[in-house]
ChimeraX commands (.cxc) that place a marker at each C-alpha (Angstrom):
marker #1 position -54.11,-214.22,-177.18 radius 0.5
marker #1 position -52.68,-211.61,-179.48 radius 0.5
marker #1 position -49.00,-211.17,-180.27 radius 0.5
marker #1 position -47.62,-207.86,-181.50 radius 0.5
marker #1 position -44.10,-207.16,-182.74 radius 0.5
marker #1 position -42.94,-203.65,-183.61 radius 0.5
marker #1 position -40.05,-202.76,-185.91 radius 0.5
marker #1 position -38.65,-199.79,-187.77 radius 0.5
marker #1 position -37.37,-197.59,-184.99 radius 0.5
marker #1 position -34.02,-195.85,-185.11 radius 0.5
marker #1 position -32.17,-192.57,-185.13 radius 0.5
marker #1 position -33.47,-189.80,-187.39 radius 0.5
marker #1 position -32.63,-186.13,-187.75 radius 0.5
marker #1 position -35.14,-183.42,-186.88 radius 0.5
marker #1 position -37.50,-182.88,-189.79 radius 0.5
marker #1 position -36.98,-186.42,-191.00 radius 0.5
marker #1 position -39.40,-189.29,-191.46 radius 0.5
marker #1 position -39.71,-192.81,-190.19 radius 0.5
marker #1 position -42.15,-195.67,-190.65 radius 0.5
marker #1 position -42.89,-198.10,-187.85 radius 0.5
marker #1 position -44.46,-201.50,-188.43 radius 0.5
marker #1 position -46.40,-203.76,-186.10 radius 0.5
marker #1 position -46.94,-207.38,-187.08 radius 0.5
marker #1 position -49.98,-208.93,-185.41 radius 0.5
marker #1 position -50.74,-212.61,-184.90 radius 0.5
marker #1 position -52.99,-214.81,-182.81 radius 0.5
marker #1 position -56.63,-213.91,-182.15 radius 0.5
marker #1 position -56.33,-210.53,-183.84 radius 0.5
marker #1 position -59.78,-210.86,-185.43 radius 0.5
marker #1 position -61.29,-210.32,-181.99 radius 0.5
marker #1 position -59.59,-206.90,-181.74 radius 0.5
marker #1 position -61.39,-204.06,-183.51 radius 0.5
marker #1 position -58.95,-201.26,-182.86 radius 0.5
marker #1 position -55.20,-200.87,-183.01 radius 0.5
marker #1 position -53.33,-198.07,-181.31 radius 0.5
marker #1 position -49.90,-196.54,-181.26 radius 0.5
marker #1 position -48.51,-195.15,-178.02 radius 0.5
marker #1 position -45.20,-193.72,-176.98 radius 0.5
marker #1 position -43.36,-193.32,-173.72 radius 0.5
marker #1 position -40.48,-190.96,-173.21 radius 0.5
marker #1 position -38.07,-191.40,-170.33 radius 0.5
marker #1 position -39.66,-190.23,-167.11 radius 0.5
marker #1 position -43.06,-189.60,-168.70 radius 0.5
marker #1 position -46.36,-191.41,-168.85 radius 0.5
marker #1 position -47.38,-193.50,-171.84 radius 0.5
marker #1 position -49.06,-191.28,-174.43 radius 0.5
marker #1 position -51.55,-192.14,-177.18 radius 0.5
marker #1 position -50.43,-191.00,-180.66 radius 0.5
marker #1 position -52.69,-192.80,-183.16 radius 0.5
marker #1 position -55.56,-195.22,-183.48 radius 0.5
marker #1 position -57.08,-197.12,-186.39 radius 0.5
marker #1 position -59.93,-199.58,-186.80 radius 0.5
marker #1 position -59.02,-202.87,-188.47 radius 0.5
marker #1 position -62.15,-203.11,-190.61 radius 0.5
marker #1 position -62.96,-199.56,-191.81 radius 0.5
marker #1 position -59.52,-198.04,-191.41 radius 0.5
marker #1 position -60.92,-195.06,-189.51 radius 0.5
marker #1 position -58.14,-193.14,-187.79 radius 0.5
marker #1 position -57.89,-190.74,-184.87 radius 0.5
marker #1 position -55.00,-188.71,-183.47 radius 0.5
marker #1 position -54.23,-186.29,-180.66 radius 0.5
marker #1 position -53.47,-182.69,-181.61 radius 0.5
marker #1 position -49.79,-183.16,-180.76 radius 0.5
marker #1 position -49.19,-185.34,-183.84 radius 0.5
marker #1 position -52.14,-184.57,-186.12 radius 0.5
marker #1 position -50.92,-183.73,-189.61 radius 0.5
marker #1 position -47.52,-185.32,-188.97 radius 0.5
marker #1 position -48.35,-188.93,-188.06 radius 0.5
marker #1 position -50.49,-191.29,-190.12 radius 0.5
marker #1 position -51.66,-194.74,-189.11 radius 0.5
marker #1 position -52.48,-197.35,-191.73 radius 0.5
marker #1 position -52.97,-201.08,-191.90 radius 0.5
marker #1 position -52.62,-203.96,-194.31 radius 0.5
marker #1 position -55.33,-206.44,-193.40 radius 0.5
marker #1 position -53.93,-209.14,-195.68 radius 0.5
marker #1 position -50.62,-209.02,-193.83 radius 0.5
marker #1 position -52.10,-208.33,-190.38 radius 0.5
marker #1 position -49.69,-205.43,-190.15 radius 0.5
marker #1 position -50.14,-201.97,-188.73 radius 0.5
marker #1 position -48.01,-198.98,-189.72 radius 0.5
marker #1 position -47.21,-195.58,-188.28 radius 0.5
marker #1 position -45.83,-193.07,-190.76 radius 0.5
marker #1 position -44.11,-190.21,-188.96 radius 0.5
marker #1 position -43.10,-187.02,-190.75 radius 0.5
marker #1 position -41.56,-183.73,-189.66 radius 0.5
marker #1 position -40.12,-185.41,-186.61 radius 0.5
marker #1 position -39.07,-183.31,-183.65 radius 0.5
marker #1 position -36.70,-184.04,-180.77 radius 0.5
marker #1 position -39.72,-184.20,-178.46 radius 0.5
marker #1 position -40.98,-187.19,-180.47 radius 0.5
marker #1 position -38.12,-189.22,-179.02 radius 0.5
marker #1 position -39.61,-192.17,-177.12 radius 0.5
marker #1 position -40.22,-195.88,-177.15 radius 0.5
marker #1 position -43.15,-196.52,-179.47 radius 0.5
marker #1 position -45.62,-199.31,-178.82 radius 0.5
marker #1 position -48.48,-200.80,-180.78 radius 0.5
marker #1 position -51.45,-202.17,-178.89 radius 0.5
marker #1 position -54.77,-203.91,-179.57 radius 0.5
marker #1 position -58.20,-203.25,-178.10 radius 0.5
marker #1 position -61.81,-204.28,-178.65 radius 0.5
marker #1 position -63.22,-200.75,-178.52 radius 0.5
marker #1 position -62.08,-197.29,-179.52 radius 0.5
marker #1 position -60.08,-195.64,-176.77 radius 0.5
marker #1 position -57.04,-193.45,-176.12 radius 0.5
marker #1 position -56.36,-194.82,-172.66 radius 0.5
marker #1 position -53.56,-197.40,-172.30 radius 0.5
marker #1 position -55.60,-199.31,-169.73 radius 0.5
marker #1 position -58.21,-200.09,-172.40 radius 0.5
marker #1 position -55.65,-201.95,-174.54 radius 0.5
marker #1 position -55.00,-205.46,-173.20 radius 0.5
marker #1 position -52.33,-206.47,-175.71 radius 0.5
marker #1 position -49.00,-204.74,-176.29 radius 0.5
marker #1 position -45.85,-205.16,-178.30 radius 0.5
marker #1 position -42.37,-204.89,-176.82 radius 0.5
marker #1 position -41.75,-201.41,-178.20 radius 0.5
marker #1 position -39.24,-199.87,-180.59 radius 0.5
marker #1 position -37.00,-196.90,-179.83 radius 0.5
marker #1 position -37.27,-193.74,-181.90 radius 0.5
marker #1 position -34.63,-191.08,-181.35 radius 0.5
marker #1 position -34.84,-187.71,-183.07 radius 0.5
marker #1 position -31.54,-185.90,-182.83 radius 0.5
marker #1 position -28.98,-184.12,-184.95 radius 0.5
marker link #1:1,2 radius 0.2
marker link #1:2,3 radius 0.2
marker link #1:3,4 radius 0.2
marker link #1:4,5 radius 0.2
marker link #1:5,6 radius 0.2
marker link #1:6,7 radius 0.2
marker link #1:7,8 radius 0.2
marker link #1:8,9 radius 0.2
marker link #1:9,10 radius 0.2
marker link #1:10,11 radius 0.2
marker link #1:11,12 radius 0.2
marker link #1:12,13 radius 0.2
marker link #1:13,14 radius 0.2
marker link #1:14,15 radius 0.2
marker link #1:15,16 radius 0.2
marker link #1:16,17 radius 0.2
marker link #1:17,18 radius 0.2
marker link #1:18,19 radius 0.2
marker link #1:19,20 radius 0.2
marker link #1:20,21 radius 0.2
marker link #1:21,22 radius 0.2
marker link #1:22,23 radius 0.2
marker link #1:23,24 radius 0.2
marker link #1:24,25 radius 0.2
marker link #1:25,26 radius 0.2
marker link #1:26,27 radius 0.2
marker link #1:27,28 radius 0.2
marker link #1:28,29 radius 0.2
marker link #1:29,30 radius 0.2
marker link #1:30,31 radius 0.2
marker link #1:31,32 radius 0.2
marker link #1:32,33 radius 0.2
marker link #1:33,34 radius 0.2
marker link #1:34,35 radius 0.2
marker link #1:35,36 radius 0.2
marker link #1:36,37 radius 0.2
marker link #1:37,38 radius 0.2
marker link #1:38,39 radius 0.2
marker link #1:39,40 radius 0.2
marker link #1:40,41 radius 0.2
marker link #1:41,42 radius 0.2
marker link #1:42,43 radius 0.2
marker link #1:43,44 radius 0.2
marker link #1:44,45 radius 0.2
marker link #1:45,46 radius 0.2
marker link #1:46,47 radius 0.2
marker link #1:47,48 radius 0.2
marker link #1:48,49 radius 0.2
marker link #1:49,50 radius 0.2
marker link #1:50,51 radius 0.2
marker link #1:51,52 radius 0.2
marker link #1:52,53 radius 0.2
marker link #1:53,54 radius 0.2
marker link #1:54,55 radius 0.2
marker link #1:55,56 radius 0.2
marker link #1:56,57 radius 0.2
marker link #1:57,58 radius 0.2
marker link #1:58,59 radius 0.2
marker link #1:59,60 radius 0.2
marker link #1:60,61 radius 0.2
marker link #1:61,62 radius 0.2
marker link #1:62,63 radius 0.2
marker link #1:63,64 radius 0.2
marker link #1:64,65 radius 0.2
marker link #1:65,66 radius 0.2
marker link #1:66,67 radius 0.2
marker link #1:67,68 radius 0.2
marker link #1:68,69 radius 0.2
marker link #1:69,70 radius 0.2
marker link #1:70,71 radius 0.2
marker link #1:71,72 radius 0.2
marker link #1:72,73 radius 0.2
marker link #1:73,74 radius 0.2
marker link #1:74,75 radius 0.2
marker link #1:75,76 radius 0.2
marker link #1:76,77 radius 0.2
marker link #1:77,78 radius 0.2
marker link #1:78,79 radius 0.2
marker link #1:79,80 radius 0.2
marker link #1:80,81 radius 0.2
marker link #1:81,82 radius 0.2
marker link #1:82,83 radius 0.2
marker link #1:83,84 radius 0.2
marker link #1:84,85 radius 0.2
marker link #1:85,86 radius 0.2
marker link #1:86,87 radius 0.2
marker link #1:87,88 radius 0.2
marker link #1:88,89 radius 0.2
marker link #1:89,90 radius 0.2
marker link #1:90,91 radius 0.2
marker link #1:91,92 radius 0.2
marker link #1:92,93 radius 0.2
marker link #1:93,94 radius 0.2
marker link #1:94,95 radius 0.2
marker link #1:95,96 radius 0.2
marker link #1:96,97 radius 0.2
marker link #1:97,98 radius 0.2
marker link #1:98,99 radius 0.2
marker link #1:99,100 radius 0.2
marker link #1:100,101 radius 0.2
marker link #1:101,102 radius 0.2
marker link #1:102,103 radius 0.2
marker link #1:103,104 radius 0.2
marker link #1:104,105 radius 0.2
marker link #1:105,106 radius 0.2
marker link #1:106,107 radius 0.2
marker link #1:107,108 radius 0.2
marker link #1:108,109 radius 0.2
marker link #1:109,110 radius 0.2
marker link #1:110,111 radius 0.2
marker link #1:111,112 radius 0.2
marker link #1:112,113 radius 0.2
marker link #1:113,114 radius 0.2
marker link #1:114,115 radius 0.2
marker link #1:115,116 radius 0.2
marker link #1:116,117 radius 0.2
marker link #1:117,118 radius 0.2
marker link #1:118,119 radius 0.2
marker link #1:119,120 radius 0.2
marker link #1:120,121 radius 0.2
marker link #1:121,122 radius 0.2
view
């Protein structure tokens, strides 16, 4: 089992920045890839970033590339999502998730955190 706990969400003005954290525990060594997803009200869950635990390789969809950066601290078993130039359309609940293989599909990630709300508004 893997436990994931997100933190760092909140209200931010358009153009602002925010850093989300995801603390991992349990059998995290069996998970090779960590992902960040978001889900806005009335919309499907959307992939926004992925990173491998060992090499730190990252991948992003075009919608956030250049604005979002995923990183990890292996010693702390913590994943981060740095978000810059935030837009109102970035408003959503953000989730971290763990998977064994690289993927952008939510169904490929068996472990999820509870989510943290990010609201971008003036």
